[in-house]
matplotlib code that plots the C-alpha trace (Angstrom):
import matplotlib.pyplot as plt

x = [4.0, 4.3, 0.3, -2.2, -3.8, -7.4, -8.2, -6.8, -7.1, -2.9, -1.1, 1.7, 4.7, 2.4, 3.3, 0.1, 0.3, 1.8, -1.2, -3.0, 0.1, 0.3, -3.3, -3.6, -0.4, -1.8, -5.1, -2.5, -0.6, -4.0, -4.4, -0.3, -1.2, -3.1, -0.1, 1.3, -0.8, 1.8, 4.8, 2.6, 1.2, 4.7, 6.1, 3.1, 3.6, 6.9, 5.7, 8.5, 8.9, 7.3, 10.9, 11.1, 8.0, 8.3, 11.8, 10.3, 7.5, 9.8, 12.3, 9.5, 8.1, 11.4, 11.7, 8.2, 9.2, 12.4, 10.8, 8.0, 10.3, 12.8, 9.6, 8.1, 10.4, 11.8, 15.4, 17.3, 18.1, 15.5, 11.8, 8.9, 8.1, 4.4, 2.2, 2.8, 3.5, 5.0, 3.6, 4.5, 4.3, 1.5, 2.9, 6.1, 4.4, 3.8, 7.0, 8.9, 7.6, 8.6, 12.1, 11.9, 10.7, 13.7, 16.6, 15.1, 14.9, 18.7, 17.3, 14.5, 16.6, 19.1, 16.3, 14.4, 17.6, 17.9, 14.4, 15.1, 18.1, 16.0, 13.4, 16.0, 17.4, 14.4, 13.6, 15.5, 13.6, 10.5, 11.9, 11.8, 8.1, 6.6, 5.4, 3.9, 1.5, -1.1, -3.7, -6.5, -3.6, -2.9, -6.2, -6.7, -3.9, -4.6, -8.2, -6.7, -5.0, -8.3, -9.5, -6.4, -7.8, -11.2, -10.5, -8.7, -11.3, -14.5, -13.4, -12.2, -15.9, -17.3, -14.9, -12.9, -9.2, -8.8, -10.5, -13.3, -14.1, -17.9, -19.5, -21.6, -24.1, -23.0, -19.5, -21.1, -23.3, -20.1, -18.3, -21.2, -21.8, -18.0, -18.0, -21.0, -19.6, -16.4, -18.3, -21.0, -18.2, -16.4, -19.4, -21.5, -18.3, -16.3, -12.8, -12.2, -14.9, -14.0, -10.0, -10.5, -13.2, -11.4, -10.0, -13.7, -15.2, -12.6, -12.5, -16.5, -16.5, -13.9, -16.3, -19.3, -17.1, -16.7, -19.8, -21.7, -19.2, -17.4, -14.6, -13.2, -13.2, -11.6, -8.6, -7.8, -6.6, -3.5, -2.2, -1.4, 1.1, 3.1, 6.2, 5.8, 9.4, 11.7, 14.5, 14.4, 16.2, 18.6, 18.6, 21.1, 18.4, 19.1, 22.9, 23.2, 22.1, 22.2, 20.9, 19.9, 20.0, 16.8, 14.7, 16.3, 13.8, 10.5, 12.0, 13.0, 9.4, 7.7, 10.2, 8.9, 5.3, 6.0, 7.2, 4.4, 2.0, 4.2, 4.2, 0.4, 0.5, 3.1, 1.0, -2.2, -0.2, 0.9, -2.6, -4.0, -0.9, -0.7, -4.2, -3.1, -0.3, -1.2, 1.0, 2.8, 6.2, 8.4, 11.3, 9.5, 8.1, 11.6, 12.8, 9.6, 10.6, 14.4, 12.9, 10.7, 13.5, 15.9, 13.4, 12.8, 16.7, 16.9, 14.0, 16.2, 19.1, 17.8, 15.7, 12.4, 9.6, 9.8, 8.0, 5.7, 3.7, 0.2, -2.8, -5.2, -3.0, -3.0, -6.7, -7.2, -5.1, -7.2, -10.7, -10.0, -8.0, -5.0, -1.8, 0.8, 4.2, 4.9, 2.2, 4.1, 7.3, 5.6, 3.6, 7.2, 8.5, 5.7, 6.1, 10.0, 9.0, 6.3, 8.6, 10.1, 6.6, 5.0, 2.2, 1.2, 1.9, -0.4, -3.4, -3.3, -3.1, -6.6, -8.4, -11.5, -11.3, -14.8, -13.5, -10.2, -12.2, -14.3, -11.4, -9.7, -12.9, -13.4, -9.8, -10.3, -13.6, -11.7, -8.6, -11.2, -13.0, -10.0, -8.7, -12.3, -12.5, -8.7, -9.7, -12.5, -11.0, -10.7, -12.0, -12.9, -12.5, -12.8, -9.0, -9.3, -12.4, -10.6, -7.1, -9.1, -11.7, -9.3, -6.5, -9.7, -11.3, -7.7, -6.5, -9.7, -9.5, -6.4, -8.5, -11.7, -10.0, -6.6, -6.8, -6.9, -3.6, -2.2, -2.3, -1.2, 2.4, 5.1, 5.4, 1.7, 2.0, 4.8, 2.9, -0.8, -0.4, -2.5, -5.0, -3.0, 0.5, -1.5, -4.0, -0.9, 1.3, -1.6, -2.8, 0.8, 1.0, -2.4, -1.7, 1.5, -0.2, -3.9, -1.8, 0.8, -1.3, -0.7, 3.2, 3.5, 1.8, 4.1, 7.1, 6.0, 5.6]
y = [-13.3, -16.5, -17.0, -16.5, -13.0, -13.9, -10.4, -12.3, -15.4, -15.2, -12.1, -10.3, -12.7, -15.9, -18.7, -20.2, -23.9, -24.4, -25.0, -22.1, -19.9, -20.9, -20.2, -17.2, -15.7, -16.5, -14.4, -11.5, -12.5, -12.0, -8.4, -7.6, -8.9, -6.0, -3.7, -5.8, -4.0, -1.1, -2.7, -4.1, -0.7, 0.9, -1.1, -0.7, 3.2, 2.9, 0.4, -2.4, -5.8, -8.9, -9.8, -6.4, -6.4, -9.9, -9.0, -5.8, -7.8, -10.4, -7.8, -5.8, -8.8, -9.8, -6.2, -6.5, -9.8, -8.8, -5.4, -7.8, -10.0, -7.4, -5.2, -8.1, -10.3, -8.6, -7.9, -5.8, -2.8, -2.6, -3.7, -2.6, -6.4, -5.9, -7.5, -4.9, -6.4, -4.5, -3.6, -2.0, 1.9, 3.6, 7.0, 6.5, 5.4, 8.9, 10.4, 6.8, 7.1, 10.7, 9.7, 6.8, 8.7, 11.2, 8.9, 5.4, 2.6, 3.6, 6.9, 5.6, 2.7, 5.8, 8.3, 5.6, 4.6, 8.4, 8.3, 5.3, 6.8, 10.1, 7.9, 6.1, 9.6, 10.7, 7.6, 8.7, 12.0, 9.9, 9.5, 13.1, 13.5, 12.3, 15.6, 16.6, 13.6, 13.6, 10.5, 12.6, 13.3, 9.7, 8.5, 11.0, 9.7, 6.0, 7.0, 8.8, 5.7, 4.0, 7.2, 7.0, 3.6, 5.0, 5.9, 2.7, 0.5, 2.2, 2.3, -1.3, -2.3, -0.7, -2.7, 0.4, -0.2, 2.9, 6.4, 6.5, 3.0, 1.8, 1.0, -2.5, -3.7, -6.8, -6.1, -3.8, -7.1, -9.2, -6.4, -6.2, -9.9, -10.4, -7.7, -8.9, -12.5, -11.1, -9.0, -11.6, -14.3, -11.8, -10.9, -14.1, -16.7, -18.3, -19.8, -21.0, -18.9, -15.6, -16.0, -16.6, -14.3, -12.5, -15.3, -16.8, -13.9, -13.5, -17.1, -17.3, -13.8, -14.8, -17.9, -15.9, -13.3, -16.4, -17.6, -14.3, -12.7, -14.8, -12.5, -13.3, -16.9, -16.3, -14.1, -17.0, -18.9, -16.0, -18.7, -21.1, -19.1, -18.3, -20.3, -22.2, -21.3, -18.4, -16.3, -12.3, -11.7, -8.3, -6.7, -3.6, -1.6, -3.3, -3.2, 0.5, 3.4, 6.8, 10.1, 13.6, 16.8, 18.0, 15.0, 15.1, 17.6, 15.8, 12.5, 13.8, 15.6, 11.9, 10.4, 12.4, 11.8, 8.1, 8.1, 9.9, 7.3, 4.6, 6.5, 6.1, 2.6, 1.8, 3.8, 1.6, -1.7, -0.7, 0.3, -2.7, -5.2, -3.5, -1.7, -1.5, 0.8, 4.4, 6.1, 5.7, 3.7, 5.3, 2.7, 0.3, 3.2, 4.3, 0.9, 0.2, 3.6, 2.4, -1.0, 0.9, 3.2, 0.2, -1.6, 1.2, 1.6, -2.5, -2.2, 0.4, -1.2, -4.6, -2.9, -3.0, -0.4, 1.5, -0.6, 0.7, -0.4, -1.9, 0.0, -3.0, -5.8, -4.3, -3.3, -7.1, -8.2, -5.9, -7.1, -11.0, -10.3, -12.4, -10.1, -12.5, -10.7, -14.3, -14.1, -11.1, -13.1, -16.0, -13.8, -12.2, -15.4, -16.5, -13.5, -14.1, -17.4, -16.6, -14.0, -17.1, -18.8, -16.5, -19.0, -18.2, -14.6, -14.3, -16.3, -14.3, -10.8, -11.9, -11.7, -9.5, -5.9, -5.9, -8.5, -6.7, -3.8, -5.5, -6.9, -3.4, -2.1, -4.4, -3.7, -0.3, -0.1, -1.2, 1.2, 4.1, 2.9, 2.2, 5.8, 7.5, 5.2, 6.5, 9.9, 10.2, 8.0, 11.0, 14.5, 16.6, 20.6, 23.3, 23.4, 19.7, 20.4, 22.7, 20.9, 17.9, 19.9, 22.1, 19.4, 17.0, 19.6, 20.3, 17.1, 15.4, 18.7, 17.1, 14.2, 15.9, 18.7, 17.5, 20.2, 22.9, 22.1, 21.3, 25.1, 26.3, 27.6, 24.9, 25.6, 24.4, 21.5, 20.2, 19.7, 19.3, 16.0, 13.2, 13.2, 11.3, 13.1, 16.5, 15.9, 14.7, 17.7, 20.1, 18.4, 18.7, 22.2, 23.4, 21.6, 23.3, 26.5, 26.2, 25.5, 28.2, 29.6, 26.7, 26.4, 30.1, 29.4, 26.2, 28.3, 31.4, 28.7]
z = [23.2, 24.8, 25.3, 22.5, 22.7, 22.5, 20.8, 17.5, 15.7, 15.7, 17.3, 15.9, 17.3, 16.9, 14.1, 12.7, 11.9, 8.9, 6.4, 7.6, 7.6, 3.9, 3.0, 5.0, 3.0, -0.4, 0.9, 1.3, -2.0, -3.9, -2.7, -3.4, -7.1, -7.8, -8.0, -10.8, -13.3, -12.8, -14.2, -17.1, -17.8, -17.5, -20.3, -22.4, -22.1, -23.4, -26.2, -25.0, -25.9, -24.3, -23.0, -21.4, -19.7, -18.4, -16.9, -15.3, -13.8, -12.2, -11.1, -9.3, -7.6, -6.3, -5.0, -3.4, -1.9, -0.7, 1.1, 2.4, 4.3, 5.6, 6.7, 8.6, 9.9, 12.9, 12.3, 15.2, 13.2, 10.2, 9.6, 11.9, 12.6, 11.8, 9.3, 6.6, 3.0, 0.1, -3.3, -6.6, -5.4, -7.2, -6.0, -7.9, -11.1, -13.1, -12.1, -12.9, -16.5, -17.0, -15.8, -18.4, -21.3, -20.6, -20.2, -20.5, -17.7, -16.5, -15.4, -13.7, -11.8, -10.6, -9.7, -7.6, -5.7, -4.8, -3.7, -1.4, 0.1, 0.9, 2.7, 4.6, 5.3, 7.0, 9.0, 12.0, 12.2, 13.2, 16.6, 17.2, 16.0, 19.2, 20.5, 17.4, 16.8, 19.7, 19.8, 17.5, 14.9, 14.9, 14.4, 11.6, 9.7, 10.2, 9.0, 5.7, 5.0, 4.2, 2.5, 0.3, -1.4, -2.2, -6.0, -6.7, -4.8, -6.6, -9.8, -9.7, -8.2, -11.3, -13.7, -14.9, -15.6, -18.0, -17.7, -20.2, -20.2, -20.2, -17.0, -17.2, -15.1, -14.9, -13.4, -10.7, -9.8, -9.9, -7.5, -5.1, -4.7, -4.0, -1.2, 0.5, 0.4, 2.1, 4.5, 5.4, 6.0, 8.2, 10.1, 10.5, 9.9, 12.6, 12.3, 9.2, 7.5, 9.3, 8.7, 5.0, 4.3, 1.8, -0.1, -0.2, -1.6, -4.3, -5.6, -5.4, -7.2, -10.0, -10.4, -10.9, -13.4, -15.4, -15.6, -16.3, -18.6, -21.4, -21.8, -18.4, -19.4, -22.7, -21.0, -19.1, -22.4, -22.2, -19.3, -21.9, -24.0, -21.0, -20.2, -16.9, -15.7, -16.8, -15.4, -16.1, -19.4, -18.9, -22.0, -22.4, -20.6, -17.2, -17.5, -16.8, -14.0, -14.7, -12.8, -13.6, -11.6, -13.6, -11.9, -8.5, -6.9, -7.9, -7.0, -3.3, -3.3, -4.2, -1.8, 1.2, 0.1, -0.1, 3.4, 4.9, 3.3, 5.0, 8.1, 8.0, 6.9, 9.6, 12.5, 11.2, 11.4, 14.7, 16.1, 14.7, 16.1, 19.6, 20.4, 24.2, 23.7, 25.3, 22.7, 19.5, 19.9, 17.4, 17.3, 15.0, 12.8, 12.4, 11.5, 9.0, 7.4, 6.9, 5.2, 3.0, 1.9, 1.5, -0.4, -2.7, -3.5, -3.7, -6.6, -8.5, -8.3, -9.7, -12.4, -10.9, -10.1, -6.7, -3.9, -1.1, 2.1, 1.5, 3.0, 1.7, 3.6, 6.8, 6.8, 5.9, 9.0, 11.1, 9.5, 10.1, 13.3, 12.3, 12.5, 12.7, 11.1, 9.7, 7.3, 5.8, 5.7, 4.0, 1.4, 0.5, 0.2, -2.3, -4.4, -4.9, -6.0, -8.6, -10.2, -11.9, -13.0, -15.5, -16.1, -12.4, -12.7, -15.7, -14.1, -10.8, -13.1, -14.6, -11.6, -12.5, -11.7, -9.7, -7.4, -6.4, -6.3, -3.7, -1.7, -1.6, -0.5, 2.1, 3.7, 3.7, 5.6, 8.8, 8.5, 8.4, 11.2, 13.4, 12.7, 13.6, 16.7, 17.8, 16.6, 19.0, 21.8, 24.1, 24.9, 22.1, 21.8, 19.1, 18.5, 17.3, 15.2, 13.0, 12.9, 11.8, 9.8, 7.9, 7.2, 6.2, 3.7, 1.8, 1.9, 0.3, -2.3, -3.7, -5.0, -5.8, -7.5, -9.0, -12.1, -9.6, -7.8, -11.6, -12.1, -8.7, -8.0, -7.7, -3.7, -3.4, -5.8, -3.5, -0.5, -2.1, -3.9, -2.4, 0.5, 3.2, 2.9, 2.5, 5.5, 7.8, 6.9, 7.5, 10.8, 12.4, 11.4, 12.5, 16.1, 16.6, 15.9, 17.5, 20.6, 20.9, 23.7, 25.9, 24.9, 25.8, 29.2, 29.8, 29.3, 31.6, 34.5]

ax = plt.figure().add_subplot(projection="3d")
ax.plot(x, y, z, "-o")
ax.set_aspect("equal")
plt.show()
């Protein structure tokens, strides 16, 4: 775009001024940091040393930074060219831990590489999906991107890090105030206030937490013990890569699920970045999925955890009307630089859970409403009612009744894993089934 699109503060191809570009990127980095709890938790489950934990964290951050850059920089053959940063992929966490318990970090690395290759192999197929993704199904998928972060956002707003943690009134208060600051800054704010509404809410929420809860203040003393600069130390577990056929099928399934999640995120990014498109442009989606798969394989290759596209960052872009892809590129560069500064990583990882939860919830609101608006933008009939209703009920049931699906046959477990991929699969299948009569009518003509 040569001229500024007035629907946005900064449109998808526009480069903000240097100072604003940096601060806007930091705002997105603050959201991306939330995923760093995964490599820390992963290392703790293995009773790993501090050196191992620090190296895993740094290498995972390098993979996240690399993925964010290639996803958004706009290369000819790879990357969507939308503001769509990466983070450590929660979808892969449980299975990666299982692989590590079975064969250590070398096996986890090998299986993550395989998962990335599967994602890359699936990317070209997206071009052939044009006919099976009508507007209302696209809207449903975009809305489910927001729905998929409900559990993480709400538990965090309540200050919960682990199942069974006590709920404190002060954490709820901090989360509610942080959320209100973000929302009201976005609604009533102009210019600077509106663009940086999330950063303002996070900073003020963090300050409130430090005033009200002494333990948040005491936790900052951990920053003193962290070195200012450090390179990853490569122990013996980082020098081998192994594979196991027994883990192949589970990782292929999770790679398909991860592709569907990224597909939803990329659809949302496209809808936010190019709202005037009459139908989905699958070329950038295909290149985006290719970038996502490559980033995952690179993560396994260098010894980090699997990466994924970030729903929260896309929601933030839509809420602030700042969709410049260069923000994602700079955020990726910042993440790579931070990987070598443990003191800064430690400080950012200490952002109070209620404040983080408020920021994720803030971003999710926009995703859900954009999807619903898209879904109901055309005429409605009973076919669409049942496609959406049945898909939504069974999709949400995977989050509400996980113990039910844990006892289900393996075939059901494969596809009923998470609200977003389950709803997407069912919506596509039911749309085809409920419109068979129209297909037959056209074939007779």
